[in-house]
mmCIF file as Biopython writes it, N, C-alpha, C and O atoms, coordinates in Angstrom:
data_model
#
loop_
_atom_site.group_PDB
_atom_site.id
_atom_site.type_symbol
_atom_site.label_atom_id
_atom_site.label_alt_id
_atom_site.label_comp_id
_atom_site.label_asym_id
_atom_site.label_entity_id
_atom_site.label_seq_id
_atom_site.pdbx_PDB_ins_code
_atom_site.Cartn_x
_atom_site.Cartn_y
_atom_site.Cartn_z
_atom_site.occupancy
_atom_site.B_iso_or_equiv
_atom_site.auth_seq_id
_atom_site.auth_asym_id
_atom_site.pdbx_PDB_model_num
ATOM 1   N N  . UNK A ? 1  ? -26.738 9.189  -30.806 1.0 0.0 1  A 1 
ATOM 2   C CA . UNK A ? 1  ? -26.804 8.628  -29.807 1.0 0.0 1  A 1 
ATOM 3   C C  . UNK A ? 1  ? -25.321 8.911  -28.945 1.0 0.0 1  A 1 
ATOM 4   O O  . UNK A ? 1  ? -24.284 8.864  -29.606 1.0 0.0 1  A 1 
ATOM 5   N N  . UNK A ? 2  ? -25.247 9.177  -27.605 1.0 0.0 2  A 1 
ATOM 6   C CA . UNK A ? 2  ? -24.315 9.560  -26.928 1.0 0.0 2  A 1 
ATOM 7   C C  . UNK A ? 2  ? -24.297 8.586  -25.943 1.0 0.0 2  A 1 
ATOM 8   O O  . UNK A ? 2  ? -25.147 7.696  -25.961 1.0 0.0 2  A 1 
ATOM 9   N N  . UNK A ? 3  ? -23.377 8.637  -25.021 1.0 0.0 3  A 1 
ATOM 10  C CA . UNK A ? 3  ? -23.299 8.092  -23.599 1.0 0.0 3  A 1 
ATOM 11  C C  . UNK A ? 3  ? -23.366 8.931  -22.413 1.0 0.0 3  A 1 
ATOM 12  O O  . UNK A ? 3  ? -22.898 10.063 -22.531 1.0 0.0 3  A 1 
ATOM 13  N N  . UNK A ? 4  ? -23.915 8.553  -21.168 1.0 0.0 4  A 1 
ATOM 14  C CA . UNK A ? 4  ? -23.849 9.242  -20.203 1.0 0.0 4  A 1 
ATOM 15  C C  . UNK A ? 4  ? -22.167 9.185  -19.545 1.0 0.0 4  A 1 
ATOM 16  O O  . UNK A ? 4  ? -21.411 8.221  -19.427 1.0 0.0 4  A 1 
ATOM 17  N N  . UNK A ? 5  ? -22.003 10.419 -19.248 1.0 0.0 5  A 1 
ATOM 18  C CA . UNK A ? 5  ? -20.390 10.641 -18.871 1.0 0.0 5  A 1 
ATOM 19  C C  . UNK A ? 5  ? -20.090 9.578  -17.598 1.0 0.0 5  A 1 
ATOM 20  O O  . UNK A ? 5  ? -19.104 8.845  -17.512 1.0 0.0 5  A 1 
ATOM 21  N N  . UNK A ? 6  ? -21.117 9.679  -16.703 1.0 0.0 6  A 1 
ATOM 22  C CA . UNK A ? 6  ? -20.700 8.921  -15.350 1.0 0.0 6  A 1 
ATOM 23  C C  . UNK A ? 6  ? -20.724 7.289  -15.407 1.0 0.0 6  A 1 
ATOM 24  O O  . UNK A ? 6  ? -19.871 6.528  -14.951 1.0 0.0 6  A 1 
ATOM 25  N N  . UNK A ? 7  ? -21.951 6.954  -16.102 1.0 0.0 7  A 1 
ATOM 26  C CA . UNK A ? 7  ? -22.145 5.565  -16.207 1.0 0.0 7  A 1 
ATOM 27  C C  . UNK A ? 7  ? -21.937 4.708  -17.241 1.0 0.0 7  A 1 
ATOM 28  O O  . UNK A ? 7  ? -21.738 3.497  -17.152 1.0 0.0 7  A 1 
ATOM 29  N N  . UNK A ? 8  ? -21.990 5.405  -18.274 1.0 0.0 8  A 1 
ATOM 30  C CA . UNK A ? 8  ? -21.839 4.873  -19.907 1.0 0.0 8  A 1 
ATOM 31  C C  . UNK A ? 8  ? -23.212 4.267  -20.503 1.0 0.0 8  A 1 
ATOM 32  O O  . UNK A ? 8  ? -23.143 3.577  -21.520 1.0 0.0 8  A 1 
ATOM 33  N N  . UNK A ? 9  ? -24.282 4.477  -19.976 1.0 0.0 9  A 1 
ATOM 34  C CA . UNK A ? 9  ? -25.635 4.154  -20.513 1.0 0.0 9  A 1 
ATOM 35  C C  . UNK A ? 9  ? -25.621 4.972  -21.770 1.0 0.0 9  A 1 
ATOM 36  O O  . UNK A ? 9  ? -25.321 6.165  -21.735 1.0 0.0 9  A 1 
ATOM 37  N N  . UNK A ? 10 ? -25.941 4.349  -22.885 1.0 0.0 10 A 1 
ATOM 38  C CA . UNK A ? 10 ? -26.493 5.091  -24.127 1.0 0.0 10 A 1 
ATOM 39  C C  . UNK A ? 10 ? -27.700 5.964  -23.900 1.0 0.0 10 A 1 
ATOM 40  O O  . UNK A ? 10 ? -28.602 5.601  -23.145 1.0 0.0 10 A 1 
ATOM 41  N N  . UNK A ? 11 ? -27.728 7.113  -24.546 1.0 0.0 11 A 1 
ATOM 42  C CA . UNK A ? 11 ? -28.491 7.902  -24.380 1.0 0.0 11 A 1 
ATOM 43  C C  . UNK A ? 11 ? -28.846 8.802  -25.531 1.0 0.0 11 A 1 
ATOM 44  O O  . UNK A ? 11 ? -27.876 9.265  -26.131 1.0 0.0 11 A 1 
ATOM 45  N N  . UNK A ? 12 ? -30.194 9.186  -26.016 1.0 0.0 12 A 1 
ATOM 46  C CA . UNK A ? 12 ? -30.156 9.956  -27.150 1.0 0.0 12 A 1 
ATOM 47  C C  . UNK A ? 12 ? -29.852 11.516 -26.634 1.0 0.0 12 A 1 
ATOM 48  O O  . UNK A ? 12 ? -30.307 11.976 -25.587 1.0 0.0 12 A 1 
ATOM 49  N N  . UNK A ? 13 ? -28.936 12.293 -27.635 1.0 0.0 13 A 1 
ATOM 50  C CA . UNK A ? 13 ? -28.615 13.226 -27.335 1.0 0.0 13 A 1 
ATOM 51  C C  . UNK A ? 13 ? -29.514 14.647 -27.612 1.0 0.0 13 A 1 
ATOM 52  O O  . UNK A ? 13 ? -29.378 15.740 -27.062 1.0 0.0 13 A 1 
ATOM 53  N N  . UNK A ? 14 ? -30.381 14.277 -28.557 1.0 0.0 14 A 1 
ATOM 54  C CA . UNK A ? 14 ? -31.455 15.511 -28.764 1.0 0.0 14 A 1 
ATOM 55  C C  . UNK A ? 14 ? -32.857 15.163 -28.341 1.0 0.0 14 A 1 
ATOM 56  O O  . UNK A ? 14 ? -33.290 14.024 -28.519 1.0 0.0 14 A 1 
ATOM 57  N N  . UNK A ? 15 ? -33.552 16.080 -27.805 1.0 0.0 15 A 1 
ATOM 58  C CA . UNK A ? 15 ? -34.986 15.640 -27.615 1.0 0.0 15 A 1 
ATOM 59  C C  . UNK A ? 15 ? -36.000 15.618 -28.679 1.0 0.0 15 A 1 
ATOM 60  O O  . UNK A ? 15 ? -36.303 16.492 -29.492 1.0 0.0 15 A 1 
ATOM 61  N N  . UNK A ? 16 ? -36.412 14.559 -28.519 1.0 0.0 16 A 1 
ATOM 62  C CA . UNK A ? 16 ? -37.691 14.031 -29.965 1.0 0.0 16 A 1 
ATOM 63  C C  . UNK A ? 16 ? -38.702 15.024 -30.006 1.0 0.0 16 A 1 
ATOM 64  O O  . UNK A ? 16 ? -39.053 15.684 -29.028 1.0 0.0 16 A 1 
ATOM 65  N N  . UNK A ? 17 ? -39.130 15.114 -31.065 1.0 0.0 17 A 1 
ATOM 66  C CA . UNK A ? 17 ? -40.367 16.156 -30.968 1.0 0.0 17 A 1 
ATOM 67  C C  . UNK A ? 17 ? -41.668 15.417 -30.548 1.0 0.0 17 A 1 
ATOM 68  O O  . UNK A ? 17 ? -41.611 14.190 -30.624 1.0 0.0 17 A 1 
ATOM 69  N N  . UNK A ? 18 ? -42.617 15.867 -30.196 1.0 0.0 18 A 1 
ATOM 70  C CA . UNK A ? 18 ? -43.897 15.289 -29.859 1.0 0.0 18 A 1 
ATOM 71  C C  . UNK A ? 18 ? -44.348 13.952 -30.820 1.0 0.0 18 A 1 
ATOM 72  O O  . UNK A ? 18 ? -44.609 12.802 -30.468 1.0 0.0 18 A 1 
ATOM 73  N N  . UNK A ? 19 ? -44.334 14.513 -32.046 1.0 0.0 19 A 1 
ATOM 74  C CA . UNK A ? 19 ? -44.716 13.240 -32.761 1.0 0.0 19 A 1 
ATOM 75  C C  . UNK A ? 19 ? -43.723 12.062 -33.184 1.0 0.0 19 A 1 
ATOM 76  O O  . UNK A ? 19 ? -44.088 11.051 -33.784 1.0 0.0 19 A 1 
ATOM 77  N N  . UNK A ? 20 ? -42.347 12.355 -32.762 1.0 0.0 20 A 1 
ATOM 78  C CA . UNK A ? 20 ? -41.471 11.192 -32.716 1.0 0.0 20 A 1 
ATOM 79  C C  . UNK A ? 20 ? -41.616 10.083 -31.662 1.0 0.0 20 A 1 
ATOM 80  O O  . UNK A ? 20 ? -41.678 8.863  -31.816 1.0 0.0 20 A 1 
ATOM 81  N N  . UNK A ? 21 ? -41.647 10.749 -30.677 1.0 0.0 21 A 1 
ATOM 82  C CA . UNK A ? 21 ? -41.828 10.217 -29.221 1.0 0.0 21 A 1 
ATOM 83  C C  . UNK A ? 21 ? -40.719 9.697  -28.771 1.0 0.0 21 A 1 
ATOM 84  O O  . UNK A ? 21 ? -39.712 10.070 -29.374 1.0 0.0 21 A 1 
ATOM 85  N N  . UNK A ? 22 ? -40.524 8.766  -27.689 1.0 0.0 22 A 1 
ATOM 86  C CA . UNK A ? 22 ? -39.247 8.237  -27.315 1.0 0.0 22 A 1 
ATOM 87  C C  . UNK A ? 22 ? -38.815 7.026  -27.911 1.0 0.0 22 A 1 
ATOM 88  O O  . UNK A ? 22 ? -37.642 6.676  -28.049 1.0 0.0 22 A 1 
ATOM 89  N N  . UNK A ? 23 ? -39.932 6.345  -28.291 1.0 0.0 23 A 1 
ATOM 90  C CA . UNK A ? 23 ? -39.371 5.093  -28.572 1.0 0.0 23 A 1 
ATOM 91  C C  . UNK A ? 23 ? -38.899 3.972  -27.861 1.0 0.0 23 A 1 
ATOM 92  O O  . UNK A ? 23 ? -39.704 3.493  -27.062 1.0 0.0 23 A 1 
ATOM 93  N N  . UNK A ? 24 ? -37.832 3.452  -27.948 1.0 0.0 24 A 1 
ATOM 94  C CA . UNK A ? 24 ? -37.041 2.602  -27.177 1.0 0.0 24 A 1 
ATOM 95  C C  . UNK A ? 24 ? -35.848 3.199  -26.762 1.0 0.0 24 A 1 
ATOM 96  O O  . UNK A ? 24 ? -34.945 2.427  -26.440 1.0 0.0 24 A 1 
ATOM 97  N N  . UNK A ? 25 ? -35.594 4.691  -26.682 1.0 0.0 25 A 1 
ATOM 98  C CA . UNK A ? 25 ? -34.438 5.350  -26.451 1.0 0.0 25 A 1 
ATOM 99  C C  . UNK A ? 25 ? -34.696 5.908  -25.510 1.0 0.0 25 A 1 
ATOM 100 O O  . UNK A ? 25 ? -35.867 6.096  -25.182 1.0 0.0 25 A 1 
ATOM 101 N N  . UNK A ? 26 ? -33.401 6.442  -24.624 1.0 0.0 26 A 1 
ATOM 102 C CA . UNK A ? 26 ? -33.596 7.245  -23.410 1.0 0.0 26 A 1 
ATOM 103 C C  . UNK A ? 26 ? -33.252 8.629  -23.962 1.0 0.0 26 A 1 
ATOM 104 O O  . UNK A ? 26 ? -32.438 8.645  -24.886 1.0 0.0 26 A 1 
ATOM 105 N N  . UNK A ? 27 ? -33.761 9.821  -23.523 1.0 0.0 27 A 1 
ATOM 106 C CA . UNK A ? 27 ? -33.382 10.959 -23.720 1.0 0.0 27 A 1 
ATOM 107 C C  . UNK A ? 27 ? -32.551 11.449 -22.713 1.0 0.0 27 A 1 
ATOM 108 O O  . UNK A ? 27 ? -32.960 11.305 -21.561 1.0 0.0 27 A 1 
ATOM 109 N N  . UNK A ? 28 ? -31.423 12.023 -22.897 1.0 0.0 28 A 1 
ATOM 110 C CA . UNK A ? 28 ? -30.563 12.607 -21.852 1.0 0.0 28 A 1 
ATOM 111 C C  . UNK A ? 28 ? -31.343 14.060 -21.210 1.0 0.0 28 A 1 
ATOM 112 O O  . UNK A ? 28 ? -31.446 15.187 -21.695 1.0 0.0 28 A 1 
ATOM 113 N N  . UNK A ? 29 ? -31.825 13.480 -19.911 1.0 0.0 29 A 1 
ATOM 114 C CA . UNK A ? 29 ? -32.822 14.765 -19.364 1.0 0.0 29 A 1 
ATOM 115 C C  . UNK A ? 29 ? -31.811 15.774 -18.884 1.0 0.0 29 A 1 
ATOM 116 O O  . UNK A ? 29 ? -32.233 16.930 -18.910 1.0 0.0 29 A 1 
ATOM 117 N N  . UNK A ? 30 ? -30.583 15.616 -18.453 1.0 0.0 30 A 1 
ATOM 118 C CA . UNK A ? 30 ? -29.787 16.487 -17.875 1.0 0.0 30 A 1 
ATOM 119 C C  . UNK A ? 30 ? -28.416 16.542 -18.425 1.0 0.0 30 A 1 
ATOM 120 O O  . UNK A ? 30 ? -27.766 15.550 -18.755 1.0 0.0 30 A 1 
ATOM 121 N N  . UNK A ? 31 ? -27.925 18.079 -18.518 1.0 0.0 31 A 1 
ATOM 122 C CA . UNK A ? 31 ? -26.667 18.237 -19.259 1.0 0.0 31 A 1 
ATOM 123 C C  . UNK A ? 31 ? -26.108 19.605 -18.526 1.0 0.0 31 A 1 
ATOM 124 O O  . UNK A ? 31 ? -26.863 20.442 -18.030 1.0 0.0 31 A 1 
ATOM 125 N N  . UNK A ? 32 ? -24.907 19.688 -18.533 1.0 0.0 32 A 1 
ATOM 126 C CA . UNK A ? 32 ? -24.099 20.974 -18.317 1.0 0.0 32 A 1 
ATOM 127 C C  . UNK A ? 32 ? -22.835 20.935 -19.165 1.0 0.0 32 A 1 
ATOM 128 O O  . UNK A ? 32 ? -22.422 20.002 -19.853 1.0 0.0 32 A 1 
ATOM 129 N N  . UNK A ? 33 ? -22.275 22.214 -18.962 1.0 0.0 33 A 1 
ATOM 130 C CA . UNK A ? 33 ? -20.925 22.287 -19.650 1.0 0.0 33 A 1 
ATOM 131 C C  . UNK A ? 33 ? -19.983 22.688 -18.534 1.0 0.0 33 A 1 
ATOM 132 O O  . UNK A ? 33 ? -20.098 23.290 -17.466 1.0 0.0 33 A 1 
ATOM 133 N N  . UNK A ? 34 ? -19.092 22.161 -19.154 1.0 0.0 34 A 1 
ATOM 134 C CA . UNK A ? 34 ? -17.424 22.091 -18.350 1.0 0.0 34 A 1 
ATOM 135 C C  . UNK A ? 34 ? -16.342 22.509 -19.352 1.0 0.0 34 A 1 
ATOM 136 O O  . UNK A ? 34 ? -16.096 21.719 -20.264 1.0 0.0 34 A 1 
ATOM 137 N N  . UNK A ? 35 ? -15.725 23.572 -19.287 1.0 0.0 35 A 1 
ATOM 138 C CA . UNK A ? 35 ? -14.462 24.194 -19.902 1.0 0.0 35 A 1 
ATOM 139 C C  . UNK A ? 35 ? -14.906 24.400 -21.280 1.0 0.0 35 A 1 
ATOM 140 O O  . UNK A ? 35 ? -13.964 24.436 -22.071 1.0 0.0 35 A 1 
ATOM 141 N N  . UNK A ? 36 ? -16.046 24.545 -21.791 1.0 0.0 36 A 1 
ATOM 142 C CA . UNK A ? 36 ? -16.772 24.741 -22.957 1.0 0.0 36 A 1 
ATOM 143 C C  . UNK A ? 36 ? -17.274 23.651 -23.540 1.0 0.0 36 A 1 
ATOM 144 O O  . UNK A ? 36 ? -17.773 23.761 -24.660 1.0 0.0 36 A 1 
ATOM 145 N N  . UNK A ? 37 ? -17.247 22.842 -23.113 1.0 0.0 37 A 1 
ATOM 146 C CA . UNK A ? 37 ? -17.708 21.226 -23.653 1.0 0.0 37 A 1 
ATOM 147 C C  . UNK A ? 37 ? -19.171 20.591 -22.752 1.0 0.0 37 A 1 
ATOM 148 O O  . UNK A ? 37 ? -19.286 20.479 -21.531 1.0 0.0 37 A 1 
ATOM 149 N N  . UNK A ? 38 ? -20.076 20.280 -23.716 1.0 0.0 38 A 1 
ATOM 150 C CA . UNK A ? 38 ? -21.239 19.990 -23.195 1.0 0.0 38 A 1 
ATOM 151 C C  . UNK A ? 38 ? -21.485 18.509 -22.968 1.0 0.0 38 A 1 
ATOM 152 O O  . UNK A ? 38 ? -21.541 17.656 -23.854 1.0 0.0 38 A 1 
ATOM 153 N N  . UNK A ? 39 ? -21.639 18.298 -21.535 1.0 0.0 39 A 1 
ATOM 154 C CA . UNK A ? 39 ? -21.550 16.902 -21.332 1.0 0.0 39 A 1 
ATOM 155 C C  . UNK A ? 39 ? -23.252 16.456 -20.740 1.0 0.0 39 A 1 
ATOM 156 O O  . UNK A ? 39 ? -23.995 17.137 -20.033 1.0 0.0 39 A 1 
ATOM 157 N N  . UNK A ? 40 ? -23.508 15.013 -21.356 1.0 0.0 40 A 1 
ATOM 158 C CA . UNK A ? 40 ? -25.145 14.701 -21.251 1.0 0.0 40 A 1 
ATOM 159 C C  . UNK A ? 40 ? -24.997 13.624 -20.479 1.0 0.0 40 A 1 
ATOM 160 O O  . UNK A ? 40 ? -24.038 12.854 -20.517 1.0 0.0 40 A 1 
ATOM 161 N N  . UNK A ? 41 ? -26.327 13.524 -19.475 1.0 0.0 41 A 1 
ATOM 162 C CA . UNK A ? 41 ? -26.262 12.314 -18.395 1.0 0.0 41 A 1 
ATOM 163 C C  . UNK A ? 41 ? -27.755 11.891 -18.487 1.0 0.0 41 A 1 
ATOM 164 O O  . UNK A ? 41 ? -28.643 12.658 -18.858 1.0 0.0 41 A 1 
ATOM 165 N N  . UNK A ? 42 ? -27.928 10.736 -18.154 1.0 0.0 42 A 1 
ATOM 166 C CA . UNK A ? 42 ? -28.897 9.916  -18.248 1.0 0.0 42 A 1 
ATOM 167 C C  . UNK A ? 42 ? -29.978 10.229 -17.055 1.0 0.0 42 A 1 
ATOM 168 O O  . UNK A ? 42 ? -31.103 9.731  -17.082 1.0 0.0 42 A 1 
ATOM 169 N N  . UNK A ? 43 ? -29.579 11.012 -16.109 1.0 0.0 43 A 1 
ATOM 170 C CA . UNK A ? 43 ? -30.205 11.637 -14.777 1.0 0.0 43 A 1 
ATOM 171 C C  . UNK A ? 43 ? -29.498 12.563 -14.066 1.0 0.0 43 A 1 
ATOM 172 O O  . UNK A ? 43 ? -28.274 12.666 -13.995 1.0 0.0 43 A 1 
ATOM 173 N N  . UNK A ? 44 ? -30.672 13.498 -13.334 1.0 0.0 44 A 1 
ATOM 174 C CA . UNK A ? 44 ? -29.865 14.676 -12.737 1.0 0.0 44 A 1 
ATOM 175 C C  . UNK A ? 44 ? -28.919 14.238 -11.513 1.0 0.0 44 A 1 
ATOM 176 O O  . UNK A ? 44 ? -28.116 15.064 -11.079 1.0 0.0 44 A 1 
ATOM 177 N N  . UNK A ? 45 ? -29.002 12.918 -10.931 1.0 0.0 45 A 1 
ATOM 178 C CA . UNK A ? 45 ? -27.749 12.557 -10.044 1.0 0.0 45 A 1 
ATOM 179 C C  . UNK A ? 45 ? -26.558 12.384 -10.537 1.0 0.0 45 A 1 
ATOM 180 O O  . UNK A ? 45 ? -25.578 12.504 -9.802  1.0 0.0 45 A 1 
ATOM 181 N N  . UNK A ? 46 ? -26.431 12.077 -11.845 1.0 0.0 46 A 1 
ATOM 182 C CA . UNK A ? 46 ? -25.007 11.677 -12.521 1.0 0.0 46 A 1 
ATOM 183 C C  . UNK A ? 46 ? -24.680 12.903 -12.938 1.0 0.0 46 A 1 
ATOM 184 O O  . UNK A ? 46 ? -23.466 13.102 -12.992 1.0 0.0 46 A 1 
ATOM 185 N N  . UNK A ? 47 ? -25.533 13.992 -13.322 1.0 0.0 47 A 1 
ATOM 186 C CA . UNK A ? 47 ? -25.001 15.449 -13.381 1.0 0.0 47 A 1 
ATOM 187 C C  . UNK A ? 47 ? -24.384 15.952 -12.019 1.0 0.0 47 A 1 
ATOM 188 O O  . UNK A ? 47 ? -23.268 16.461 -12.114 1.0 0.0 47 A 1 
ATOM 189 N N  . UNK A ? 48 ? -24.812 15.899 -11.077 1.0 0.0 48 A 1 
ATOM 190 C CA . UNK A ? 48 ? -24.596 16.320 -9.731  1.0 0.0 48 A 1 
ATOM 191 C C  . UNK A ? 48 ? -23.009 15.548 -9.660  1.0 0.0 48 A 1 
ATOM 192 O O  . UNK A ? 48 ? -21.982 16.226 -9.679  1.0 0.0 48 A 1 
ATOM 193 N N  . UNK A ? 49 ? -22.999 14.300 -9.590  1.0 0.0 49 A 1 
ATOM 194 C CA . UNK A ? 49 ? -21.822 13.722 -9.272  1.0 0.0 49 A 1 
ATOM 195 C C  . UNK A ? 49 ? -20.509 14.128 -10.109 1.0 0.0 49 A 1 
ATOM 196 O O  . UNK A ? 49 ? -19.350 14.078 -9.698  1.0 0.0 49 A 1 
ATOM 197 N N  . UNK A ? 50 ? -20.945 14.534 -11.347 1.0 0.0 50 A 1 
ATOM 198 C CA . UNK A ? 50 ? -20.101 15.072 -12.697 1.0 0.0 50 A 1 
ATOM 199 C C  . UNK A ? 50 ? -19.721 16.324 -12.007 1.0 0.0 50 A 1 
ATOM 200 O O  . UNK A ? 50 ? -18.520 16.521 -11.826 1.0 0.0 50 A 1 
ATOM 201 N N  . UNK A ? 51 ? -20.529 17.140 -11.625 1.0 0.0 51 A 1 
ATOM 202 C CA . UNK A ? 51 ? -20.364 18.755 -11.293 1.0 0.0 51 A 1 
ATOM 203 C C  . UNK A ? 51 ? -19.666 18.508 -9.994  1.0 0.0 51 A 1 
ATOM 204 O O  . UNK A ? 51 ? -18.763 19.340 -9.917  1.0 0.0 51 A 1 
ATOM 205 N N  . UNK A ? 52 ? -19.681 17.672 -8.848  1.0 0.0 52 A 1 
ATOM 206 C CA . UNK A ? 52 ? -18.780 17.709 -7.850  1.0 0.0 52 A 1 
ATOM 207 C C  . UNK A ? 52 ? -17.397 17.487 -8.133  1.0 0.0 52 A 1 
ATOM 208 O O  . UNK A ? 52 ? -16.509 18.056 -7.499  1.0 0.0 52 A 1 
ATOM 209 N N  . UNK A ? 53 ? -17.194 16.723 -9.015  1.0 0.0 53 A 1 
ATOM 210 C CA . UNK A ? 53 ? -15.580 16.206 -9.230  1.0 0.0 53 A 1 
ATOM 211 C C  . UNK A ? 53 ? -15.488 15.826 -10.878 1.0 0.0 53 A 1 
ATOM 212 O O  . UNK A ? 53 ? -15.339 14.644 -11.188 1.0 0.0 53 A 1 
ATOM 213 N N  . UNK A ? 54 ? -15.569 16.736 -11.790 1.0 0.0 54 A 1 
ATOM 214 C CA . UNK A ? 54 ? -15.607 16.808 -13.088 1.0 0.0 54 A 1 
ATOM 215 C C  . UNK A ? 54 ? -14.243 16.040 -13.559 1.0 0.0 54 A 1 
ATOM 216 O O  . UNK A ? 54 ? -14.242 15.398 -14.610 1.0 0.0 54 A 1 
ATOM 217 N N  . UNK A ? 55 ? -13.242 16.122 -12.846 1.0 0.0 55 A 1 
ATOM 218 C CA . UNK A ? 55 ? -11.843 15.711 -13.152 1.0 0.0 55 A 1 
ATOM 219 C C  . UNK A ? 55 ? -11.841 14.405 -13.318 1.0 0.0 55 A 1 
ATOM 220 O O  . UNK A ? 55 ? -11.178 13.922 -14.236 1.0 0.0 55 A 1 
ATOM 221 N N  . UNK A ? 56 ? -12.588 13.594 -12.453 1.0 0.0 56 A 1 
ATOM 222 C CA . UNK A ? 56 ? -12.662 12.363 -12.126 1.0 0.0 56 A 1 
ATOM 223 C C  . UNK A ? 56 ? -13.278 11.803 -13.817 1.0 0.0 56 A 1 
ATOM 224 O O  . UNK A ? 56 ? -12.891 10.707 -14.224 1.0 0.0 56 A 1 
ATOM 225 N N  . UNK A ? 57 ? -14.059 12.503 -14.530 1.0 0.0 57 A 1 
ATOM 226 C CA . UNK A ? 57 ? -14.723 11.963 -15.596 1.0 0.0 57 A 1 
ATOM 227 C C  . UNK A ? 57 ? -14.152 12.446 -16.843 1.0 0.0 57 A 1 
ATOM 228 O O  . UNK A ? 57 ? -14.385 11.813 -17.873 1.0 0.0 57 A 1 
ATOM 229 N N  . UNK A ? 58 ? -13.452 13.462 -16.871 1.0 0.0 58 A 1 
ATOM 230 C CA . UNK A ? 58 ? -12.871 14.001 -17.969 1.0 0.0 58 A 1 
ATOM 231 C C  . UNK A ? 58 ? -11.650 13.532 -18.450 1.0 0.0 58 A 1 
ATOM 232 O O  . UNK A ? 58 ? -11.145 14.040 -19.451 1.0 0.0 58 A 1 
#
């Protein structure tokens, strides 16, 4: 489990296999790399917010 950098919601860090399904957990559908570090987000809008001003969140 990890958290969305912009909102703090808990999200699953890796995509489940088709047999596992998503269950009650949310998969991180968006991710980006900043200064060699991988950041995960609960939605693409939060990824865009981060990319516009990463210093606010790092």
